[in-house]
C-alpha positions as CSV (number, residue, x, y, z in Angstrom):
1,X,-0.6,-34.1,6.3
2,X,-0.3,-35.9,9.7
3,X,-3.5,-37.2,11.3
4,X,-2.3,-35.3,14.5
5,X,-2.2,-32.0,12.7
6,X,-4.3,-29.5,14.7
7,X,-7.5,-28.1,13.1
8,X,-9.4,-24.9,13.8
9,X,-12.4,-23.4,12.2
10,X,-13.6,-19.9,11.4
11,X,-16.0,-18.2,9.0
12,X,-13.2,-16.2,7.2
13,X,-9.5,-16.8,7.2
14,X,-7.3,-13.9,6.0
15,X,-3.7,-14.5,5.0
16,X,-1.7,-11.3,5.6
17,X,-2.0,-8.6,8.2
18,X,-1.4,-5.6,5.9
19,X,-3.8,-2.7,5.3
20,X,-6.3,-4.8,3.3
21,X,-6.3,-7.8,5.6
22,X,-6.5,-5.8,8.8
23,X,-9.2,-3.5,7.6
24,X,-11.3,-6.3,6.4
25,X,-10.8,-8.3,9.6
26,X,-11.8,-5.3,11.7
27,X,-15.0,-4.7,9.6
28,X,-16.0,-8.4,9.7
29,X,-15.4,-8.8,13.4
30,X,-17.3,-5.6,14.2
31,X,-20.2,-7.0,12.3
32,X,-20.1,-10.2,14.4
33,X,-18.4,-12.4,11.8
34,X,-15.7,-14.7,13.2
35,X,-12.4,-14.0,11.4
36,X,-8.8,-15.2,11.7
37,X,-5.8,-13.2,10.4
38,X,-2.5,-15.0,9.8
39,X,0.5,-12.6,9.8
40,X,3.8,-14.3,9.2
41,X,6.0,-11.7,11.0
42,X,6.2,-11.4,14.8
43,X,5.2,-7.7,14.6
44,X,4.1,-5.1,12.0
45,X,7.4,-3.3,11.9
46,X,8.5,-3.3,8.3
47,X,10.4,-0.3,7.1
48,X,10.0,1.3,3.8
49,X,6.3,0.6,3.4
50,X,3.6,3.0,2.3
51,X,3.0,5.6,4.9
52,X,0.4,7.8,3.3
53,X,-3.2,7.7,4.6
54,X,-5.3,9.6,2.0
55,X,-8.6,11.6,2.6
56,X,-10.6,8.7,1.1
57,X,-9.4,6.4,3.9
58,X,-9.9,9.1,6.6
59,X,-13.5,9.5,5.3
60,X,-14.1,5.8,6.0
61,X,-12.5,6.1,9.4
62,X,-14.8,9.0,10.3
63,X,-17.8,7.0,9.3
64,X,-16.6,4.1,11.5
65,X,-16.1,6.5,14.5
66,X,-12.3,6.0,14.4
67,X,-11.1,9.2,12.9
68,X,-10.4,11.1,16.2
69,X,-8.5,8.2,17.6
70,X,-6.5,7.9,14.4
71,X,-5.6,11.7,14.4
72,X,-4.6,11.3,18.1
73,X,-1.6,9.4,16.8
74,X,-0.4,12.8,15.5
75,X,0.4,11.9,11.9
76,X,2.1,14.6,9.8
77,X,-0.3,16.5,7.6
78,X,0.5,17.3,4.0
79,X,-1.9,19.7,2.2
80,X,0.1,20.0,-1.0
81,X,2.5,18.0,-3.0
82,X,5.3,19.3,-5.1
83,X,9.1,19.3,-5.7
84,X,11.8,20.5,-8.0
85,X,11.9,19.9,-11.7
86,X,15.0,21.1,-13.5
87,X,15.9,23.1,-10.4
88,X,12.6,24.9,-10.3
89,X,10.0,24.6,-7.5
90,X,6.6,23.2,-8.7
91,X,3.4,22.5,-6.9
92,X,1.5,19.5,-8.4
93,X,-1.5,19.0,-6.1
94,X,-3.3,21.0,-3.4
95,X,-5.8,19.1,-1.2
96,X,-7.3,21.9,0.9
97,X,-10.4,22.2,-1.4
98,X,-11.2,18.5,-1.6
99,X,-14.8,17.6,-0.5
100,X,-13.5,15.7,2.6
101,X,-13.4,16.2,6.3
102,X,-9.7,15.8,6.2
103,X,-8.4,17.6,3.1
104,X,-4.8,16.5,3.5
105,X,-2.6,13.4,3.4
106,X,-1.6,11.9,6.7
107,X,1.9,10.6,6.9
108,X,2.2,7.8,9.6
109,X,4.5,4.8,9.6
110,X,2.4,1.8,8.3
111,X,3.2,-0.2,11.4
112,X,1.6,2.4,13.6
113,X,-1.5,2.3,11.4
114,X,-1.7,-1.5,11.5
115,X,-1.2,-1.5,15.3
116,X,-4.1,1.0,15.5
117,X,-6.4,-1.3,13.5
118,X,-5.4,-4.3,15.6
119,X,-6.2,-2.4,18.8
120,X,-9.5,-1.3,17.5
121,X,-10.4,-4.8,16.5
122,X,-9.3,-6.6,19.6
123,X,-12.4,-5.9,21.7
124,X,-14.6,-7.9,19.3
125,X,-14.8,-11.5,20.2
126,X,-14.7,-12.7,16.6
127,X,-11.3,-11.2,15.9
128,X,-8.3,-13.5,16.1
129,X,-4.9,-12.2,15.1
130,X,-2.1,-14.8,14.9
131,X,1.3,-13.2,14.6
132,X,4.4,-15.1,13.6
133,X,2.1,-17.4,11.7
134,X,2.5,-17.9,8.0
135,X,-0.2,-19.1,5.6
136,X,1.7,-21.6,3.4
137,X,-1.0,-23.3,1.4
138,X,-4.6,-23.6,0.6
139,X,-6.5,-26.6,2.0
140,X,-8.5,-28.1,-0.8
141,X,-10.8,-31.1,-1.0
142,X,-11.9,-32.4,-4.4
143,X,-10.4,-29.3,-5.9
144,X,-12.4,-26.9,-3.7
145,X,-10.8,-24.5,-1.2
146,X,-11.9,-25.4,2.3
147,X,-9.4,-23.4,4.4
148,X,-5.7,-22.7,4.8
149,X,-2.6,-24.5,6.0
150,X,-0.5,-22.4,8.3
151,X,2.9,-22.7,10.0
152,X,4.0,-21.4,13.4
153,X,7.2,-22.2,15.3
154,X,7.9,-25.0,13.0
155,X,4.5,-26.6,13.6
156,X,1.8,-27.0,10.9
157,X,-1.9,-26.6,11.4
158,X,-5.1,-26.2,9.5
159,X,-7.8,-23.5,9.6
160,X,-11.1,-24.6,8.0
161,X,-13.0,-21.6,6.7
162,X,-16.0,-20.7,4.6
163,X,-13.8,-18.2,2.8
164,X,-10.1,-17.7,2.5
165,X,-8.8,-14.2,1.6
166,X,-5.4,-13.7,0.0
167,X,-4.1,-10.4,1.4
168,X,-0.5,-11.4,1.6
169,X,1.0,-8.8,-0.6
170,X,2.6,-8.5,-4.1
171,X,4.5,-11.8,-3.6
172,X,1.4,-13.6,-2.4
173,X,1.8,-17.3,-1.5
174,X,-1.9,-17.7,-1.4
175,X,-2.3,-16.3,-4.9
176,X,0.5,-18.7,-6.2
177,X,-1.2,-21.7,-4.5
178,X,-4.6,-20.8,-6.0
179,X,-3.3,-20.9,-9.6
180,X,-4.9,-17.5,-10.4
181,X,-3.1,-15.9,-13.3
182,X,-1.7,-12.3,-13.2
183,X,-0.9,-9.9,-15.9
184,X,2.3,-7.9,-15.7
185,X,1.9,-4.3,-16.8
186,X,5.6,-3.5,-16.6
187,X,7.6,-1.1,-14.5
188,X,10.8,0.6,-15.8
189,X,12.0,1.6,-12.4
190,X,13.2,0.3,-9.1
191,X,13.6,2.4,-5.9
192,X,16.4,2.4,-3.4
193,X,15.1,3.2,0.1
194,X,17.3,4.5,3.0
195,X,17.1,6.9,5.8
196,X,19.0,10.0,7.0
197,X,18.5,12.1,10.1
198,X,16.2,15.1,10.0
199,X,16.9,18.6,11.5
200,X,14.4,21.0,13.0
201,X,15.0,23.5,10.3
202,X,14.5,21.0,7.4
203,X,11.4,21.4,5.1
204,X,8.2,20.2,6.6
205,X,6.6,18.6,3.5
206,X,7.8,15.8,1.3
207,X,10.2,16.7,-1.4
208,X,10.7,15.3,-4.9
209,X,13.6,16.2,-7.2
210,X,13.6,15.5,-11.0
211,X,16.7,16.4,-12.9
212,X,19.5,15.0,-15.2
213,X,18.7,11.4,-15.1
214,X,17.9,11.4,-11.4
215,X,14.7,11.2,-9.3
216,X,14.9,11.6,-5.6
217,X,12.1,11.6,-3.0
218,X,12.3,12.6,0.8
219,X,9.4,11.7,3.1
220,X,9.3,13.2,6.6
221,X,9.3,10.9,9.5
222,X,9.5,11.9,13.2
223,X,13.3,12.3,13.5
224,X,14.5,11.2,10.1
225,X,13.9,11.3,6.4
226,X,12.8,8.2,4.5
227,X,14.5,8.7,1.2
228,X,13.8,7.1,-2.2
229,X,16.3,7.1,-5.0
230,X,14.6,6.1,-8.2
231,X,16.7,4.1,-10.7
232,X,16.2,2.3,-14.0
233,X,15.0,-1.2,-13.4
234,X,17.9,-3.6,-12.8
235,X,20.6,-0.9,-12.3
236,X,21.3,-1.6,-8.6
237,X,24.2,-3.8,-9.2
238,X,26.0,-1.2,-11.4
239,X,25.3,1.5,-8.7
240,X,26.8,-0.7,-6.1
241,X,29.8,-1.3,-8.3
242,X,30.5,2.4,-8.5
243,X,30.8,2.5,-4.7
244,X,29.1,4.1,-1.7
245,X,31.0,7.4,-2.0
246,X,29.6,8.0,-5.5
247,X,26.1,7.1,-4.2
248,X,26.5,9.6,-1.4
249,X,27.7,12.3,-3.8
250,X,24.7,11.7,-6.0
251,X,22.3,12.2,-3.1
252,X,24.1,15.3,-1.9
253,X,23.9,16.8,-5.4
254,X,20.2,16.1,-5.6
255,X,19.4,17.3,-2.0
256,X,22.1,19.7,-0.9
257,X,20.5,20.1,2.6
258,X,21.6,16.5,3.2
259,X,25.2,17.0,2.3
260,X,26.4,16.9,6.0
261,X,24.3,13.7,6.6
262,X,25.0,11.4,3.7
263,X,27.9,9.9,5.7
264,X,25.2,8.3,7.8
265,X,24.7,5.9,4.8
266,X,27.6,3.8,5.9
267,X,27.3,1.1,3.3
268,X,24.9,-0.4,0.8
269,X,23.7,-2.6,3.7
270,X,21.7,0.4,4.7
271,X,20.0,0.7,1.3
272,X,17.0,-1.5,0.6
273,X,15.9,-2.3,-3.0
274,X,12.3,-2.1,-3.8
275,X,11.7,-3.8,-7.1
276,X,8.7,-2.0,-8.5
277,X,6.0,-4.2,-10.0
278,X,2.7,-3.2,-11.6
279,X,0.4,-6.1,-12.2
280,X,-3.1,-7.4,-11.6
281,X,-5.0,-10.7,-11.6
282,X,-7.2,-11.5,-14.6
283,X,-9.6,-13.2,-12.2
284,X,-9.4,-12.3,-8.5
285,X,-11.2,-15.4,-7.1
286,X,-12.2,-19.0,-7.3
287,X,-14.7,-20.9,-5.2
288,X,-14.2,-20.0,-1.6
289,X,-11.1,-17.9,-2.3
290,X,-10.5,-14.2,-3.0
291,X,-7.5,-12.0,-3.4
292,X,-7.6,-8.3,-2.5
293,X,-5.0,-5.5,-2.1
294,X,-1.5,-6.0,-3.5
295,X,-2.2,-9.7,-3.9
296,X,-4.8,-8.8,-6.5
297,X,-3.1,-5.8,-8.0
298,X,0.4,-4.5,-7.2
299,X,0.7,-0.8,-7.6
300,X,3.6,1.5,-8.5
301,X,4.7,3.9,-5.6
302,X,3.6,6.9,-7.7
303,X,1.1,8.9,-5.7
304,X,1.4,6.6,-2.7
305,X,-2.1,5.2,-3.5
306,X,-1.4,1.5,-2.9
307,X,-2.4,1.4,0.8
308,X,-5.6,3.4,0.1
309,X,-6.7,1.1,-2.8
310,X,-6.1,-1.9,-0.6
311,X,-8.2,-0.4,2.2
312,X,-11.0,0.4,-0.3
313,X,-10.9,-3.3,-1.5
314,X,-11.4,-4.3,2.1
315,X,-14.4,-1.9,2.5
316,X,-16.1,-3.0,-0.7
317,X,-15.5,-6.7,0.3
318,X,-17.0,-6.2,3.7
319,X,-20.1,-4.4,2.3
320,X,-20.8,-7.4,0.1
321,X,-19.6,-10.2,2.4
322,X,-21.2,-9.3,5.7
323,X,-24.8,-9.9,4.7
324,X,-23.7,-13.0,2.7
325,X,-22.0,-14.4,5.8
326,X,-25.1,-13.8,7.9
327,X,-27.2,-15.7,5.4
328,X,-24.8,-18.6,4.8
329,X,-21.6,-19.2,2.9
330,X,-20.3,-16.8,0.2
331,X,-20.8,-18.0,-3.4
332,X,-18.5,-17.6,-6.3
333,X,-20.9,-15.0,-7.7
334,X,-20.4,-12.9,-4.5
335,X,-16.7,-12.9,-4.9
336,X,-17.0,-12.0,-8.5
337,X,-19.1,-9.0,-7.5
338,X,-16.3,-7.7,-5.4
339,X,-13.9,-7.9,-8.3
340,X,-16.4,-6.1,-10.5
341,X,-16.7,-3.4,-8.0
342,X,-13.0,-2.8,-7.5
343,X,-11.6,-3.6,-11.0
344,X,-12.6,-0.3,-12.5
345,X,-10.7,1.9,-10.0
346,X,-7.8,-0.5,-10.2
347,X,-7.5,-0.3,-14.0
348,X,-7.9,3.5,-13.9
349,X,-5.2,4.0,-11.4
350,X,-2.7,1.5,-12.8
351,X,-3.3,3.0,-16.3
352,X,-2.3,6.5,-15.0
353,X,0.7,5.1,-13.2
354,X,1.9,3.2,-16.2
355,X,1.5,6.3,-18.4
356,X,3.5,8.4,-15.9
357,X,6.2,5.7,-15.6
358,X,6.7,5.6,-19.3
359,X,6.3,9.3,-20.1
360,X,7.8,11.0,-17.1
361,X,9.9,8.8,-14.9
362,X,11.6,6.7,-17.7
363,X,12.3,9.9,-19.8
364,X,13.7,11.7,-16.8
365,X,16.0,8.8,-15.9
366,X,17.2,8.7,-19.6
367,X,17.9,12.4,-19.8
368,X,21.5,13.7,-19.6
369,X,20.4,17.4,-19.7
370,X,18.4,19.6,-17.4
371,X,14.8,18.4,-17.3
372,X,12.2,20.8,-18.5
373,X,8.9,21.2,-16.7
374,X,6.2,19.4,-18.7
375,X,3.5,21.6,-20.2
376,X,0.7,20.1,-18.0
377,X,2.7,20.9,-14.9
378,X,3.4,24.5,-16.2
379,X,-0.4,24.9,-16.4
380,X,-0.6,23.9,-12.8
381,X,1.7,26.8,-11.8
382,X,-0.1,29.3,-14.0
383,X,-3.6,28.3,-12.8
384,X,-3.4,27.1,-9.2
385,X,-7.1,26.1,-9.2
386,X,-6.2,23.2,-11.6
387,X,-4.1,21.6,-8.8
388,X,-7.4,20.3,-7.4
389,X,-7.6,17.8,-10.3
390,X,-4.5,15.8,-9.4
391,X,-5.4,16.3,-5.7
392,X,-8.7,14.6,-6.3
393,X,-7.1,11.8,-8.3
394,X,-4.5,11.1,-5.5
395,X,-6.6,11.9,-2.4
396,X,-10.0,10.4,-3.3
397,X,-9.3,8.3,-6.5
398,X,-11.8,6.6,-8.7
399,X,-14.8,5.2,-6.9
400,X,-13.8,5.7,-3.2
401,X,-15.6,3.2,-0.9
402,X,-17.5,3.9,2.3
403,X,-18.6,1.3,4.8
404,X,-22.3,0.6,4.9
405,X,-23.0,1.6,8.5
406,X,-26.4,-0.2,8.5
407,X,-24.4,-3.5,8.6
408,X,-23.1,-2.5,12.1
409,X,-26.2,-1.4,13.8
């Protein structure tokens, strides 16, 4: 590294301006801790990201006094989840009886949520967000992390920090540079994401269709549907080889209301491949370095829980780190405490996702006959009160986190 390389310093340097990174940065800055966020893109606009803000996250926003301003963004509200299995309508989860102030899922583009967090953090003098700035390496001295190396506009600089946080997603550069090992839990699916326009008389709630080797999901946005076509892992090339007309016909068969709009999918250039990964780090940290969110545990899209687990990682981290920062520099034991706090809900959630992938999604994709409604889902139709069980698992999850408000007084 050149002797003329610029150097800056902060208490905490966060690589990645996603939900985990931005929430942790907001909480630290609000508590008076100087924090730098490095976000490699020039803005937060990234299509086909998680858009579901669950009751657990809105409970935390309420505690922080942010809920009313968040709801003023007018997210769509979903109080039940369901779809069609074998041509029959089913309801899987109803959120209205959850013990939460917002017993619904809020659908909002992730870029709007991240912009919201950035606006709320901006008034705090210790908050520094650097867009179009990529964290490319860890700064180490004698094998100990002392900061991060970043790149902006072709120029390299160094940020020295008491702690570096890897929150740069499932393909984390910081995780790779740290040498931390991850365990791949497997995922038999990929998802093809695309959009089609929405009409005023279309359904208001998300729709999922399971039938004859096909799974299709429609998520409502302001004036269009974000659509997910679930496929066996590695099958995208063969789907492309069959041609765009066959792909459009498959979509129209699964969702007849879109038949007049599938021509909007002009080519496969409009279709984005999400290669699904479910993994987690065996150890989330080393001295002066910690991974959270997708960098620590990539989630399946099942249940849309990834963004909310990432936010809960951030809240748990802040609850532990804020008093530690005030007393000095975080120790390895403090970072290990964060992993212990968050590893249990991560394991529980991923275990359920892997079970559903193998026993529902994989079997549906392999079926050539009409799919039958599984017995547990039939029970949910016969006894509606049972729908609160999956609603709680999705909406609140295992060990939801709340910010310790004493830290901000």
